[in-house]
C-alpha positions as CSV (number, residue, x, y, z in Angstrom):
1,M,-12.3,16.7,-3.4
2,T,-14.6,13.8,-3.9
3,R,-13.5,10.3,-4.6
4,Q,-15.0,10.2,-8.0
5,R,-13.1,13.3,-8.9
6,A,-9.9,11.9,-7.4
7,G,-10.3,8.7,-9.5
8,R,-10.7,10.8,-12.7
9,I,-7.5,12.8,-12.0
10,G,-5.7,9.7,-11.1
11,A,-6.8,8.0,-14.3
12,S,-5.8,10.9,-16.3
13,A,-2.4,11.1,-14.8
14,Y,-1.8,7.3,-15.4
15,A,-2.8,7.8,-19.0
16,A,-0.5,10.7,-19.3
17,A,2.3,8.6,-17.8
18,C,1.5,5.7,-20.3
19,F,1.7,8.3,-23.2
20,V,5.1,9.5,-22.0
21,V,6.5,6.0,-21.5
22,V,5.5,5.0,-25.0
23,L,7.0,8.3,-26.4
24,A,10.3,8.4,-24.5
25,P,12.2,5.8,-26.7
26,A,11.3,7.7,-29.9
27,L,12.3,11.1,-28.4
28,A,15.6,9.4,-27.3
29,V,16.2,8.3,-30.8
30,R,15.4,11.7,-32.1
31,W,17.7,13.5,-29.8
32,T,20.5,11.0,-30.6
33,T,20.0,11.4,-34.4
34,L,19.9,15.3,-34.0
35,H,23.2,15.4,-31.9
36,A,25.0,12.8,-34.1
37,G,24.4,14.9,-37.2
38,V,22.5,12.3,-39.0
39,G,19.3,14.3,-39.5
40,G,20.7,17.8,-39.8
41,A,19.0,20.8,-38.4
42,G,15.9,20.5,-40.7
43,G,16.1,16.7,-41.4
44,I,13.2,14.4,-40.7
45,A,15.4,11.6,-39.1
46,G,13.6,10.2,-36.1
47,W,10.4,12.4,-36.5
48,D,8.6,9.5,-38.1
49,L,9.3,7.3,-35.1
50,V,8.1,10.1,-32.8
51,A,4.8,10.3,-34.9
52,A,4.2,6.6,-34.8
53,S,4.9,6.5,-31.2
54,A,2.6,9.4,-30.5
55,V,-0.2,7.6,-32.3
56,V,0.3,4.3,-30.5
57,G,0.7,6.3,-27.2
58,A,-2.4,8.3,-27.6
59,A,-4.4,5.1,-28.4
60,H,-3.0,3.4,-25.4
61,A,-3.5,6.3,-23.0
62,T,-7.2,6.4,-24.1
63,T,-7.5,2.7,-23.4
64,A,-5.6,2.7,-20.2
65,R,-7.7,5.5,-18.8
66,A,-11.0,3.7,-19.7
67,R,-9.6,0.5,-18.0
68,L,-8.6,2.3,-15.0
69,R,-11.9,4.1,-14.5
70,C,-13.8,0.7,-15.0
71,E,-11.6,-1.1,-12.6
72,H,-12.2,1.7,-10.0
73,R,-15.9,1.2,-10.5
74,I,-15.9,-2.4,-9.7
75,A,-12.9,-2.8,-7.4
76,A,-13.3,-3.9,-3.8
77,R,-10.1,-2.2,-2.9
78,G,-8.6,0.8,-4.7
79,S,-5.1,-0.5,-4.0
80,H,-5.7,-3.4,-6.2
81,V,-6.4,-1.1,-9.1
82,W,-3.1,0.7,-8.5
83,I,-1.0,-2.3,-8.0
84,A,-2.1,-3.7,-11.3
85,S,-1.8,-0.5,-13.1
86,L,1.7,0.1,-11.8
87,N,2.8,-3.5,-12.9
88,A,1.3,-2.7,-16.3
89,L,3.3,0.6,-16.3
90,V,6.5,-1.2,-15.6
91,V,5.9,-3.8,-18.3
92,L,5.1,-1.0,-20.7
93,A,8.4,1.0,-19.9
94,L,10.5,-2.2,-20.2
95,G,8.8,-3.4,-23.2
96,A,8.7,-0.1,-25.1
97,S,12.6,0.3,-24.8
98,L,14.1,-3.1,-24.4
99,L,11.9,-4.9,-26.8
100,V,13.1,-2.5,-29.6
101,L,16.7,-2.9,-28.5
102,G,16.4,-6.6,-28.4
103,V,14.8,-7.1,-31.8
104,L,17.2,-4.7,-33.5
105,E,20.2,-6.4,-31.9
106,R,19.2,-9.9,-32.4
107,F,17.7,-9.7,-35.9
108,A,19.9,-7.0,-37.5
109,E,20.4,-9.1,-40.7
110,E,16.7,-9.7,-41.1
111,H,15.9,-6.1,-40.4
112,A,18.3,-5.0,-43.0
113,A,16.8,-7.4,-45.6
114,I,13.4,-6.1,-44.8
115,A,14.4,-2.5,-45.0
116,N,16.1,-3.1,-48.4
117,R,13.0,-4.4,-49.7
118,G,11.1,-1.1,-49.0
119,L,9.6,-1.6,-45.7
120,P,10.2,1.4,-43.5
121,V,11.8,1.2,-40.0
122,V,8.7,2.9,-38.8
123,A,6.6,-0.1,-39.4
124,L,8.8,-2.3,-37.3
125,W,9.0,0.4,-34.6
126,A,5.2,0.8,-34.5
127,G,4.7,-3.0,-34.4
128,L,7.1,-3.3,-31.5
129,Q,5.4,-0.6,-29.7
130,L,2.0,-2.3,-30.2
131,V,3.4,-5.5,-28.9
132,A,4.7,-3.6,-25.8
133,V,1.3,-1.9,-25.3
134,G,-0.4,-5.4,-25.6
135,L,1.9,-6.9,-23.1
136,A,1.2,-4.1,-20.7
137,E,-2.5,-4.2,-21.0
138,A,-2.5,-8.0,-20.5
139,T,-0.4,-7.7,-17.5
140,G,-2.7,-4.9,-15.9
141,R,-5.8,-6.9,-16.7
142,L,-4.3,-10.3,-15.5
143,V,-2.9,-8.8,-12.2
144,F,-6.2,-7.0,-11.5
145,W,-8.1,-10.3,-12.1
146,W,-5.8,-12.1,-9.9
147,L,-6.1,-9.5,-7.0
148,E,-9.8,-8.9,-7.1
149,P,-12.7,-11.2,-6.5
150,H,-14.6,-11.7,-9.7
151,P,-17.5,-9.3,-10.4
152,T,-20.9,-10.5,-11.4
153,P,-21.7,-10.3,-15.1
154,E,-23.5,-6.9,-14.8
155,Q,-20.4,-5.4,-13.3
156,I,-17.7,-6.7,-15.9
157,C,-15.9,-3.9,-17.6
158,R,-17.1,-3.4,-21.1
159,W,-15.3,-0.2,-21.7
160,G,-18.4,1.5,-23.2
161,I,-18.4,-1.1,-26.1
162,L,-21.1,-3.6,-25.0
163,P,-23.9,-3.3,-22.5
164,P,-24.0,-5.7,-19.6
165,A,-24.5,-9.4,-20.4
166,R,-28.1,-9.5,-19.0
167,T,-29.1,-6.5,-21.4
168,L,-27.6,-8.2,-24.3
169,A,-29.2,-11.4,-23.7
170,R,-32.7,-9.6,-23.6
171,R,-32.0,-8.0,-27.0
172,L,-31.4,-11.4,-28.8
173,P,-34.3,-12.1,-31.3
174,I,-34.2,-15.8,-30.4
175,P,-34.6,-16.8,-26.8
176,L,-31.8,-18.8,-25.3
177,R,-34.1,-21.4,-24.0
178,R,-37.8,-22.2,-24.2
179,P,-40.0,-20.9,-21.6
180,G,-40.6,-23.6,-19.0
181,A,-37.8,-25.9,-20.1
182,R,-35.3,-27.1,-17.6
183,V,-31.7,-26.6,-18.2
184,G,-29.9,-29.9,-18.8
185,V,-33.0,-32.0,-19.6
186,R,-33.4,-33.2,-23.2
187,S,-36.8,-32.7,-24.6
188,P,-38.6,-35.8,-26.2
189,S,-38.2,-35.9,-30.0
């Protein structure tokens, strides 16, 4: 097995783990409502949370896989990529479950008032899952930035959205500076 193929398999496994971690709290709520008799055999109680978590989890898995592949490409050491990714996975696991519990416990009255005005619980759930995903991505990128020497502008991860900075600068219709002008010297007016 080549190193590139192992990297792809590792990135895909990490993305699947991220998807499962985001989906697990919603499945726990669904299981609880099913066994408590709240949703009944054919009820929808909990399925809306599972659907929202699946959408958030799929988007995060795609982003996490792209981030991991790019970090493998520019990393000086592969262990730095996995240290940062596992830190992000821990933050995701704690955030996806404990953030929901904390908000629902601390702000129960506010949540009830919002729900009485017609805002569904699924909106709060999806928002909290997005916050957990954002915290995890920020943690993964920050830890990777801290562990790794900073790459040149051509090597910076753009995740397929933007070309490298040098290519982007060449495409600008206006030159960034006049030919022959020195940087930091004012021209006579």
